[in-house]
Backbone as XML, in Angstrom:
<?xml version="1.0"?>
<chain id="A" units="angstrom">
  <residue number="1" name="MET">
    <atom name="N" x="-74.233" y="36.872" z="87.049"/>
    <atom name="CA" x="-73.370" y="35.751" z="86.935"/>
    <atom name="C" x="-74.188" y="34.540" z="86.573"/>
  </residue>
  <residue number="2" name="THR">
    <atom name="N" x="-73.953" y="33.738" z="85.504"/>
    <atom name="CA" x="-74.686" y="32.628" z="84.898"/>
    <atom name="C" x="-74.192" y="31.357" z="85.553"/>
  </residue>
  <residue number="3" name="ARG">
    <atom name="N" x="-75.118" y="30.564" z="86.031"/>
    <atom name="CA" x="-74.999" y="29.334" z="86.621"/>
    <atom name="C" x="-75.074" y="28.004" z="85.684"/>
  </residue>
  <residue number="4" name="LYS">
    <atom name="N" x="-74.264" y="27.089" z="85.774"/>
    <atom name="CA" x="-74.333" y="26.073" z="84.917"/>
    <atom name="C" x="-75.556" y="25.039" z="85.621"/>
  </residue>
  <residue number="5" name="PRO">
    <atom name="N" x="-76.294" y="24.383" z="84.644"/>
    <atom name="CA" x="-77.295" y="23.567" z="85.072"/>
    <atom name="C" x="-76.705" y="22.373" z="86.036"/>
  </residue>
  <residue number="6" name="ALA">
    <atom name="N" x="-77.468" y="21.967" z="86.841"/>
    <atom name="CA" x="-77.028" y="20.955" z="87.871"/>
    <atom name="C" x="-76.762" y="19.637" z="87.223"/>
  </residue>
  <residue number="7" name="HIS">
    <atom name="N" x="-77.378" y="19.369" z="86.032"/>
    <atom name="CA" x="-77.094" y="18.004" z="85.249"/>
    <atom name="C" x="-76.271" y="18.192" z="84.179"/>
  </residue>
  <residue number="8" name="ALA">
    <atom name="N" x="-75.662" y="17.130" z="83.831"/>
    <atom name="CA" x="-74.873" y="16.965" z="82.678"/>
    <atom name="C" x="-75.647" y="16.947" z="81.457"/>
  </residue>
  <residue number="9" name="ALA">
    <atom name="N" x="-75.024" y="17.108" z="80.299"/>
    <atom name="CA" x="-75.919" y="16.900" z="78.933"/>
    <atom name="C" x="-76.289" y="15.486" z="78.859"/>
  </residue>
  <residue number="10" name="THR">
    <atom name="N" x="-77.491" y="15.596" z="78.205"/>
    <atom name="CA" x="-78.239" y="14.430" z="77.957"/>
    <atom name="C" x="-78.134" y="13.931" z="76.515"/>
  </residue>
  <residue number="11" name="GLN">
    <atom name="N" x="-77.314" y="14.781" z="75.668"/>
    <atom name="CA" x="-77.160" y="14.463" z="74.325"/>
    <atom name="C" x="-75.848" y="14.554" z="73.838"/>
  </residue>
  <residue number="12" name="PRO">
    <atom name="N" x="-75.201" y="13.802" z="73.126"/>
    <atom name="CA" x="-73.707" y="13.991" z="72.702"/>
    <atom name="C" x="-73.412" y="15.393" z="72.201"/>
  </residue>
  <residue number="13" name="LYS">
    <atom name="N" x="-72.262" y="15.862" z="72.221"/>
    <atom name="CA" x="-71.777" y="17.072" z="71.708"/>
    <atom name="C" x="-71.634" y="17.059" z="70.322"/>
  </residue>
  <residue number="14" name="SER">
    <atom name="N" x="-71.101" y="15.828" z="69.774"/>
    <atom name="CA" x="-70.843" y="15.785" z="68.195"/>
    <atom name="C" x="-71.934" y="15.243" z="67.594"/>
  </residue>
  <residue number="15" name="PRO">
    <atom name="N" x="-72.487" y="15.790" z="66.560"/>
    <atom name="CA" x="-73.685" y="15.262" z="65.782"/>
    <atom name="C" x="-73.220" y="13.935" z="65.228"/>
  </residue>
  <residue number="16" name="ALA">
    <atom name="N" x="-71.962" y="13.335" z="64.943"/>
    <atom name="CA" x="-71.527" y="12.092" z="64.547"/>
    <atom name="C" x="-71.652" y="10.988" z="65.673"/>
  </residue>
  <residue number="17" name="CYS">
    <atom name="N" x="-71.786" y="11.511" z="66.779"/>
    <atom name="CA" x="-71.965" y="10.533" z="67.972"/>
    <atom name="C" x="-73.235" y="9.812" z="68.047"/>
  </residue>
  <residue number="18" name="GLU">
    <atom name="N" x="-73.298" y="8.652" z="68.155"/>
    <atom name="CA" x="-74.504" y="7.873" z="68.178"/>
    <atom name="C" x="-74.685" y="7.501" z="69.647"/>
  </residue>
  <residue number="19" name="CYS">
    <atom name="N" x="-73.800" y="7.549" z="70.454"/>
    <atom name="CA" x="-74.096" y="6.891" z="71.833"/>
    <atom name="C" x="-73.416" y="7.800" z="72.854"/>
  </residue>
  <residue number="20" name="LEU">
    <atom name="N" x="-74.206" y="8.099" z="73.881"/>
    <atom name="CA" x="-73.523" y="8.870" z="75.063"/>
    <atom name="C" x="-73.717" y="8.049" z="76.269"/>
  </residue>
  <residue number="21" name="LEU">
    <atom name="N" x="-72.518" y="7.756" z="76.807"/>
    <atom name="CA" x="-72.348" y="6.746" z="77.899"/>
    <atom name="C" x="-71.692" y="7.397" z="79.273"/>
  </residue>
  <residue number="22" name="ARG">
    <atom name="N" x="-72.117" y="7.264" z="80.195"/>
    <atom name="CA" x="-71.671" y="7.849" z="81.669"/>
    <atom name="C" x="-71.227" y="6.568" z="82.358"/>
  </residue>
  <residue number="23" name="LEU">
    <atom name="N" x="-70.059" y="6.514" z="82.710"/>
    <atom name="CA" x="-69.591" y="5.569" z="83.703"/>
    <atom name="C" x="-69.427" y="6.172" z="84.970"/>
  </residue>
  <residue number="24" name="TYR">
    <atom name="N" x="-70.145" y="5.667" z="86.186"/>
    <atom name="CA" x="-69.986" y="6.060" z="87.562"/>
    <atom name="C" x="-69.046" y="5.176" z="88.173"/>
  </residue>
  <residue number="25" name="VAL">
    <atom name="N" x="-68.065" y="5.589" z="88.814"/>
    <atom name="CA" x="-67.205" y="4.936" z="89.450"/>
    <atom name="C" x="-66.735" y="5.407" z="90.975"/>
  </residue>
  <residue number="26" name="SER">
    <atom name="N" x="-66.129" y="4.529" z="91.736"/>
    <atom name="CA" x="-65.757" y="4.845" z="93.187"/>
    <atom name="C" x="-64.291" y="4.706" z="93.144"/>
  </residue>
  <residue number="27" name="ALA">
    <atom name="N" x="-63.710" y="5.956" z="93.514"/>
    <atom name="CA" x="-62.277" y="5.779" z="93.484"/>
    <atom name="C" x="-61.655" y="4.581" z="94.419"/>
  </residue>
  <residue number="28" name="ALA">
    <atom name="N" x="-62.152" y="4.342" z="95.484"/>
    <atom name="CA" x="-61.664" y="3.305" z="96.421"/>
    <atom name="C" x="-61.940" y="2.047" z="95.979"/>
  </residue>
  <residue number="29" name="ALA">
    <atom name="N" x="-62.854" y="1.724" z="94.930"/>
    <atom name="CA" x="-63.035" y="0.265" z="94.463"/>
    <atom name="C" x="-62.295" y="-0.177" z="93.365"/>
  </residue>
  <residue number="30" name="PRO">
    <atom name="N" x="-61.502" y="-1.360" z="93.627"/>
    <atom name="CA" x="-60.815" y="-1.871" z="92.394"/>
    <atom name="C" x="-61.716" y="-2.309" z="91.241"/>
  </residue>
  <residue number="31" name="MET">
    <atom name="N" x="-62.802" y="-2.676" z="91.511"/>
    <atom name="CA" x="-63.683" y="-2.974" z="90.469"/>
    <atom name="C" x="-63.973" y="-1.861" z="89.544"/>
  </residue>
  <residue number="32" name="SER">
    <atom name="N" x="-64.001" y="-0.542" z="90.137"/>
    <atom name="CA" x="-64.263" y="0.622" z="89.167"/>
    <atom name="C" x="-63.080" y="0.830" z="88.318"/>
  </residue>
  <residue number="33" name="ALA">
    <atom name="N" x="-61.680" y="0.457" z="88.921"/>
    <atom name="CA" x="-60.648" y="0.675" z="87.911"/>
    <atom name="C" x="-60.794" y="-0.251" z="86.849"/>
  </residue>
  <residue number="34" name="ARG">
    <atom name="N" x="-61.142" y="-1.576" z="87.059"/>
    <atom name="CA" x="-61.310" y="-2.514" z="85.967"/>
    <atom name="C" x="-62.416" y="-2.033" z="85.102"/>
  </residue>
  <residue number="35" name="ALA">
    <atom name="N" x="-63.474" y="-1.377" z="85.611"/>
    <atom name="CA" x="-64.529" y="-1.099" z="84.854"/>
    <atom name="C" x="-64.382" y="0.245" z="83.709"/>
  </residue>
  <residue number="36" name="VAL">
    <atom name="N" x="-63.374" y="1.067" z="84.168"/>
    <atom name="CA" x="-62.800" y="1.977" z="83.382"/>
    <atom name="C" x="-62.056" y="1.403" z="82.136"/>
  </residue>
  <residue number="37" name="VAL">
    <atom name="N" x="-61.085" y="0.650" z="82.542"/>
    <atom name="CA" x="-60.222" y="-0.018" z="81.541"/>
    <atom name="C" x="-61.081" y="-0.782" z="80.538"/>
  </residue>
  <residue number="38" name="ASN">
    <atom name="N" x="-61.935" y="-1.602" z="81.125"/>
    <atom name="CA" x="-62.888" y="-2.510" z="80.331"/>
    <atom name="C" x="-63.870" y="-1.770" z="79.378"/>
  </residue>
  <residue number="39" name="THR">
    <atom name="N" x="-64.398" y="-0.670" z="79.943"/>
    <atom name="CA" x="-65.414" y="0.181" z="79.284"/>
    <atom name="C" x="-64.650" y="0.941" z="78.035"/>
  </residue>
  <residue number="40" name="ARG">
    <atom name="N" x="-63.528" y="1.477" z="78.274"/>
    <atom name="CA" x="-62.796" y="2.081" z="77.167"/>
    <atom name="C" x="-62.460" y="1.013" z="76.138"/>
  </residue>
  <residue number="41" name="ALA">
    <atom name="N" x="-61.982" y="-0.155" z="76.488"/>
    <atom name="CA" x="-61.627" y="-1.108" z="75.338"/>
    <atom name="C" x="-62.992" y="-1.491" z="74.647"/>
  </residue>
  <residue number="42" name="PHE">
    <atom name="N" x="-64.113" y="-1.752" z="75.352"/>
    <atom name="CA" x="-65.259" y="-2.139" z="74.813"/>
    <atom name="C" x="-65.876" y="-1.108" z="73.796"/>
  </residue>
  <residue number="43" name="CYS">
    <atom name="N" x="-65.524" y="0.272" z="74.220"/>
    <atom name="CA" x="-66.000" y="1.283" z="73.215"/>
    <atom name="C" x="-65.356" y="1.325" z="72.011"/>
  </residue>
  <residue number="44" name="GLU">
    <atom name="N" x="-63.922" y="1.303" z="72.185"/>
    <atom name="CA" x="-63.072" y="1.253" z="71.025"/>
    <atom name="C" x="-63.384" y="0.132" z="70.104"/>
  </residue>
  <residue number="45" name="ALA">
    <atom name="N" x="-63.625" y="-1.064" z="70.565"/>
    <atom name="CA" x="-63.897" y="-2.296" z="69.880"/>
    <atom name="C" x="-65.135" y="-2.292" z="69.088"/>
  </residue>
  <residue number="46" name="HIS">
    <atom name="N" x="-66.142" y="-1.835" z="69.872"/>
    <atom name="CA" x="-67.578" y="-1.866" z="69.233"/>
    <atom name="C" x="-68.374" y="-0.533" z="68.953"/>
  </residue>
  <residue number="47" name="LEU">
    <atom name="N" x="-67.762" y="0.398" z="69.305"/>
    <atom name="CA" x="-68.413" y="1.987" z="68.990"/>
    <atom name="C" x="-67.326" y="2.917" z="68.514"/>
  </residue>
  <residue number="48" name="ALA">
    <atom name="N" x="-66.348" y="2.423" z="67.904"/>
    <atom name="CA" x="-65.151" y="3.302" z="67.630"/>
    <atom name="C" x="-65.598" y="4.646" z="66.865"/>
  </residue>
  <residue number="49" name="GLY">
    <atom name="N" x="-65.502" y="5.748" z="67.194"/>
    <atom name="CA" x="-65.808" y="6.776" z="66.570"/>
    <atom name="C" x="-67.166" y="7.253" z="66.603"/>
  </residue>
  <residue number="50" name="ARG">
    <atom name="N" x="-68.097" y="6.331" z="67.387"/>
    <atom name="CA" x="-69.401" y="6.715" z="67.356"/>
    <atom name="C" x="-70.030" y="6.971" z="68.746"/>
  </residue>
  <residue number="51" name="TYR">
    <atom name="N" x="-69.042" y="7.245" z="69.625"/>
    <atom name="CA" x="-69.491" y="7.346" z="71.122"/>
    <atom name="C" x="-68.885" y="8.437" z="71.798"/>
  </residue>
  <residue number="52" name="GLU">
    <atom name="N" x="-69.482" y="8.937" z="72.967"/>
    <atom name="CA" x="-68.900" y="9.832" z="73.846"/>
    <atom name="C" x="-68.888" y="9.119" z="75.273"/>
  </residue>
  <residue number="53" name="LEU">
    <atom name="N" x="-67.922" y="9.064" z="76.058"/>
    <atom name="CA" x="-67.729" y="8.402" z="77.237"/>
    <atom name="C" x="-67.411" y="9.571" z="78.373"/>
  </residue>
  <residue number="54" name="GLN">
    <atom name="N" x="-68.272" y="9.505" z="79.229"/>
    <atom name="CA" x="-68.006" y="10.375" z="80.458"/>
    <atom name="C" x="-67.750" y="9.552" z="81.629"/>
  </residue>
  <residue number="55" name="ILE">
    <atom name="N" x="-66.536" y="9.793" z="82.277"/>
    <atom name="CA" x="-66.392" y="8.866" z="83.592"/>
    <atom name="C" x="-66.435" y="9.959" z="84.782"/>
  </residue>
  <residue number="56" name="LEU">
    <atom name="N" x="-67.259" y="9.484" z="85.679"/>
    <atom name="CA" x="-67.719" y="10.384" z="86.851"/>
    <atom name="C" x="-67.409" y="9.723" z="88.159"/>
  </residue>
  <residue number="57" name="SER">
    <atom name="N" x="-66.861" y="10.228" z="89.093"/>
    <atom name="CA" x="-66.519" y="9.741" z="90.338"/>
    <atom name="C" x="-68.039" y="10.137" z="91.019"/>
  </residue>
  <residue number="58" name="ILE">
    <atom name="N" x="-68.537" y="9.043" z="91.811"/>
    <atom name="CA" x="-69.809" y="9.265" z="92.546"/>
    <atom name="C" x="-69.426" y="10.251" z="93.664"/>
  </residue>
  <residue number="59" name="SER">
    <atom name="N" x="-68.381" y="10.242" z="94.304"/>
    <atom name="CA" x="-68.208" y="11.065" z="95.454"/>
    <atom name="C" x="-67.885" y="12.581" z="95.130"/>
  </residue>
  <residue number="60" name="GLU">
    <atom name="N" x="-67.557" y="12.757" z="93.833"/>
    <atom name="CA" x="-67.305" y="14.111" z="93.267"/>
    <atom name="C" x="-68.344" y="14.626" z="92.522"/>
  </residue>
  <residue number="61" name="ASN">
    <atom name="N" x="-69.320" y="13.811" z="92.235"/>
    <atom name="CA" x="-70.537" y="14.218" z="91.433"/>
    <atom name="C" x="-71.851" y="13.646" z="92.084"/>
  </residue>
  <residue number="62" name="VAL">
    <atom name="N" x="-72.019" y="13.931" z="93.190"/>
    <atom name="CA" x="-73.140" y="13.364" z="94.004"/>
    <atom name="C" x="-74.536" y="13.853" z="93.510"/>
  </residue>
  <residue number="63" name="GLU">
    <atom name="N" x="-74.662" y="14.992" z="93.115"/>
    <atom name="CA" x="-75.837" y="15.557" z="92.607"/>
    <atom name="C" x="-76.363" y="14.925" z="91.367"/>
  </residue>
  <residue number="64" name="GLN">
    <atom name="N" x="-75.338" y="14.790" z="90.349"/>
    <atom name="CA" x="-75.500" y="14.160" z="89.094"/>
    <atom name="C" x="-75.695" y="12.780" z="89.208"/>
  </residue>
  <residue number="65" name="ALA">
    <atom name="N" x="-75.102" y="12.075" z="90.143"/>
    <atom name="CA" x="-75.389" y="10.492" z="90.456"/>
    <atom name="C" x="-76.839" y="10.425" z="91.040"/>
  </residue>
  <residue number="66" name="SER">
    <atom name="N" x="-77.165" y="11.360" z="91.762"/>
    <atom name="CA" x="-78.615" y="11.259" z="92.282"/>
    <atom name="C" x="-79.582" y="11.452" z="91.191"/>
  </residue>
  <residue number="67" name="LEU">
    <atom name="N" x="-79.412" y="12.404" z="90.321"/>
    <atom name="CA" x="-80.229" y="12.734" z="89.282"/>
    <atom name="C" x="-80.388" y="11.492" z="88.180"/>
  </residue>
  <residue number="68" name="ASP">
    <atom name="N" x="-79.112" y="10.831" z="88.034"/>
    <atom name="CA" x="-79.210" y="9.688" z="87.239"/>
    <atom name="C" x="-79.665" y="8.261" z="87.943"/>
  </residue>
  <residue number="69" name="GLU">
    <atom name="N" x="-79.962" y="8.483" z="89.243"/>
    <atom name="CA" x="-80.508" y="7.472" z="89.918"/>
    <atom name="C" x="-79.441" y="6.269" z="90.287"/>
  </residue>
  <residue number="70" name="ILE">
    <atom name="N" x="-78.249" y="6.662" z="90.334"/>
    <atom name="CA" x="-77.171" y="5.698" z="90.589"/>
    <atom name="C" x="-77.012" y="5.137" z="92.003"/>
  </residue>
  <residue number="71" name="ILE">
    <atom name="N" x="-77.213" y="3.771" z="92.149"/>
    <atom name="CA" x="-77.236" y="3.185" z="93.459"/>
    <atom name="C" x="-76.033" y="2.256" z="93.793"/>
  </residue>
  <residue number="72" name="ALA">
    <atom name="N" x="-75.220" y="2.144" z="92.769"/>
    <atom name="CA" x="-73.993" y="1.127" z="92.947"/>
    <atom name="C" x="-72.984" y="1.635" z="92.024"/>
  </residue>
  <residue number="73" name="ALA">
    <atom name="N" x="-71.542" y="1.250" z="92.326"/>
    <atom name="CA" x="-70.448" y="1.650" z="91.483"/>
    <atom name="C" x="-69.717" y="0.327" z="91.275"/>
  </residue>
  <residue number="74" name="PRO">
    <atom name="N" x="-69.224" y="0.140" z="90.029"/>
    <atom name="CA" x="-69.419" y="0.954" z="88.824"/>
    <atom name="C" x="-70.821" y="0.648" z="88.225"/>
  </residue>
  <residue number="75" name="THR">
    <atom name="N" x="-71.297" y="1.769" z="87.554"/>
    <atom name="CA" x="-72.505" y="1.693" z="86.687"/>
    <atom name="C" x="-72.208" y="2.396" z="85.471"/>
  </residue>
  <residue number="76" name="LEU">
    <atom name="N" x="-72.573" y="1.655" z="84.435"/>
    <atom name="CA" x="-72.487" y="2.390" z="83.158"/>
    <atom name="C" x="-73.983" y="2.759" z="82.714"/>
  </residue>
  <residue number="77" name="LEU">
    <atom name="N" x="-74.073" y="3.940" z="82.339"/>
    <atom name="CA" x="-75.372" y="4.412" z="81.975"/>
    <atom name="C" x="-75.288" y="4.855" z="80.383"/>
  </residue>
  <residue number="78" name="ARG">
    <atom name="N" x="-76.397" y="4.234" z="79.641"/>
    <atom name="CA" x="-76.457" y="4.798" z="78.267"/>
    <atom name="C" x="-77.465" y="5.983" z="78.410"/>
  </residue>
  <residue number="79" name="VAL">
    <atom name="N" x="-77.009" y="7.232" z="78.302"/>
    <atom name="CA" x="-77.787" y="8.309" z="78.269"/>
    <atom name="C" x="-78.503" y="8.706" z="77.075"/>
  </residue>
  <residue number="80" name="TRP">
    <atom name="N" x="-77.840" y="8.431" z="76.076"/>
    <atom name="CA" x="-78.444" y="8.848" z="74.573"/>
    <atom name="C" x="-78.004" y="7.740" z="73.752"/>
  </residue>
  <residue number="81" name="PRO">
    <atom name="N" x="-78.813" y="7.076" z="72.922"/>
    <atom name="CA" x="-80.216" y="7.365" z="72.695"/>
    <atom name="C" x="-81.222" y="6.827" z="73.742"/>
  </residue>
  <residue number="82" name="LEU">
    <atom name="N" x="-82.287" y="7.416" z="74.010"/>
    <atom name="CA" x="-83.248" y="6.905" z="74.866"/>
    <atom name="C" x="-83.897" y="5.794" z="74.443"/>
  </residue>
  <residue number="83" name="PRO">
    <atom name="N" x="-84.287" y="4.994" z="75.225"/>
    <atom name="CA" x="-84.384" y="5.001" z="76.687"/>
    <atom name="C" x="-83.105" y="4.715" z="77.316"/>
  </residue>
  <residue number="84" name="ALA">
    <atom name="N" x="-82.850" y="5.279" z="78.658"/>
    <atom name="CA" x="-81.562" y="5.008" z="79.193"/>
    <atom name="C" x="-81.504" y="3.614" z="79.603"/>
  </residue>
  <residue number="85" name="ARG">
    <atom name="N" x="-80.254" y="3.066" z="79.622"/>
    <atom name="CA" x="-80.066" y="1.783" z="79.919"/>
    <atom name="C" x="-78.794" y="1.691" z="81.061"/>
  </residue>
  <residue number="86" name="ARG">
    <atom name="N" x="-78.751" y="0.915" z="81.924"/>
    <atom name="CA" x="-77.734" y="0.672" z="82.907"/>
    <atom name="C" x="-77.226" y="-0.828" z="82.827"/>
  </residue>
  <residue number="87" name="PHE">
    <atom name="N" x="-75.929" y="-0.735" z="83.288"/>
    <atom name="CA" x="-75.089" y="-1.842" z="83.472"/>
    <atom name="C" x="-74.288" y="-1.734" z="84.755"/>
  </residue>
  <residue number="88" name="ILE">
    <atom name="N" x="-74.410" y="-2.698" z="85.672"/>
    <atom name="CA" x="-73.620" y="-2.605" z="86.901"/>
    <atom name="C" x="-72.678" y="-3.712" z="87.014"/>
  </residue>
  <residue number="89" name="GLY">
    <atom name="N" x="-71.387" y="-3.393" z="87.169"/>
    <atom name="CA" x="-70.194" y="-4.495" z="87.404"/>
    <atom name="C" x="-68.871" y="-3.978" z="86.715"/>
  </residue>
  <residue number="90" name="ASP">
    <atom name="N" x="-67.939" y="-4.723" z="86.539"/>
    <atom name="CA" x="-66.667" y="-4.489" z="85.962"/>
    <atom name="C" x="-66.728" y="-4.127" z="84.452"/>
  </residue>
  <residue number="91" name="MET">
    <atom name="N" x="-67.669" y="-4.527" z="83.669"/>
    <atom name="CA" x="-67.817" y="-4.357" z="82.367"/>
    <atom name="C" x="-66.889" y="-5.164" z="81.504"/>
  </residue>
  <residue number="92" name="SER">
    <atom name="N" x="-66.620" y="-6.610" z="82.032"/>
    <atom name="CA" x="-65.707" y="-7.422" z="81.440"/>
    <atom name="C" x="-66.374" y="-8.347" z="80.376"/>
  </residue>
  <residue number="93" name="ASN">
    <atom name="N" x="-67.709" y="-8.396" z="80.396"/>
    <atom name="CA" x="-68.384" y="-9.318" z="79.330"/>
    <atom name="C" x="-69.035" y="-8.423" z="78.197"/>
  </residue>
  <residue number="94" name="ALA">
    <atom name="N" x="-68.245" y="-8.328" z="76.961"/>
    <atom name="CA" x="-68.735" y="-7.554" z="76.020"/>
    <atom name="C" x="-69.964" y="-7.936" z="75.330"/>
  </residue>
  <residue number="95" name="GLN">
    <atom name="N" x="-70.244" y="-9.179" z="75.273"/>
    <atom name="CA" x="-71.524" y="-9.493" z="74.845"/>
    <atom name="C" x="-72.899" y="-9.191" z="75.775"/>
  </residue>
  <residue number="96" name="ARG">
    <atom name="N" x="-72.530" y="-9.312" z="77.035"/>
    <atom name="CA" x="-73.664" y="-8.799" z="77.934"/>
    <atom name="C" x="-73.768" y="-7.413" z="77.833"/>
  </residue>
  <residue number="97" name="LEU">
    <atom name="N" x="-72.744" y="-6.622" z="77.682"/>
    <atom name="CA" x="-72.806" y="-5.243" z="77.401"/>
    <atom name="C" x="-73.641" y="-4.911" z="76.254"/>
  </residue>
  <residue number="98" name="LEU">
    <atom name="N" x="-73.297" y="-5.530" z="75.026"/>
    <atom name="CA" x="-73.919" y="-5.148" z="73.854"/>
    <atom name="C" x="-75.492" y="-5.636" z="73.957"/>
  </residue>
  <residue number="99" name="ASP">
    <atom name="N" x="-75.727" y="-6.679" z="74.555"/>
    <atom name="CA" x="-77.193" y="-7.013" z="74.666"/>
    <atom name="C" x="-77.797" y="-6.227" z="75.688"/>
  </residue>
  <residue number="100" name="GLY">
    <atom name="N" x="-77.207" y="-5.950" z="76.933"/>
    <atom name="CA" x="-77.875" y="-5.117" z="77.822"/>
    <atom name="C" x="-78.197" y="-3.757" z="77.693"/>
  </residue>
  <residue number="101" name="LEU">
    <atom name="N" x="-77.189" y="-3.198" z="76.915"/>
    <atom name="CA" x="-77.360" y="-1.682" z="76.519"/>
    <atom name="C" x="-77.914" y="-1.438" z="75.382"/>
  </residue>
  <residue number="102" name="ASN">
    <atom name="N" x="-78.258" y="-2.581" z="74.682"/>
    <atom name="CA" x="-78.973" y="-2.532" z="73.356"/>
    <atom name="C" x="-78.052" y="-1.805" z="72.340"/>
  </residue>
  <residue number="103" name="ILE">
    <atom name="N" x="-76.746" y="-2.056" z="72.186"/>
    <atom name="CA" x="-75.967" y="-1.114" z="71.330"/>
    <atom name="C" x="-75.522" y="-2.392" z="70.289"/>
  </residue>
  <residue number="104" name="ARG">
    <atom name="N" x="-75.584" y="-1.658" z="69.071"/>
    <atom name="CA" x="-75.165" y="-2.591" z="67.796"/>
    <atom name="C" x="-73.626" y="-2.266" z="67.490"/>
  </residue>
  <residue number="105" name="PRO">
    <atom name="N" x="-72.850" y="-3.306" z="67.487"/>
    <atom name="CA" x="-71.450" y="-3.083" z="67.161"/>
    <atom name="C" x="-71.379" y="-2.452" z="65.812"/>
  </residue>
  <residue number="106" name="ALA">
    <atom name="N" x="-70.097" y="-1.900" z="65.562"/>
    <atom name="CA" x="-69.815" y="-1.289" z="64.258"/>
    <atom name="C" x="-69.832" y="-2.290" z="63.335"/>
  </residue>
  <residue number="107" name="GLY">
    <atom name="N" x="-70.359" y="-2.005" z="62.213"/>
    <atom name="CA" x="-70.413" y="-3.072" z="61.020"/>
    <atom name="C" x="-71.654" y="-3.888" z="60.863"/>
  </residue>
  <residue number="108" name="ARG">
    <atom name="N" x="-72.519" y="-3.667" z="61.848"/>
    <atom name="CA" x="-73.654" y="-4.428" z="61.874"/>
    <atom name="C" x="-74.976" y="-3.421" z="61.681"/>
  </residue>
  <residue number="109" name="SER">
    <atom name="N" x="-75.957" y="-4.051" z="60.941"/>
    <atom name="CA" x="-77.100" y="-3.187" z="60.794"/>
    <atom name="C" x="-78.339" y="-3.901" z="61.734"/>
  </residue>
</chain>
């Protein structure tokens, strides 16, 4: 029997994907629900067609959260490209996300 690795992929599945993001949430926290909505909207507005978003519950993915050194929820982790970058909060400030995660919006060079 083959076992899956304990950690999630660190590179996007699609070669067209420029950015792999992992959003860690807590099911019990209202801020996590806002973070999911805001992150999806942010990705569609600024990374349309160029991203992969994984949404993980910390309580259901304890080992992966530990490997990714997640200490708070919600946390958005840019896994790819390296270096990894993190943003903690409800992801409501798009400019802060762009700057903090070092992501260039679509149409800019």
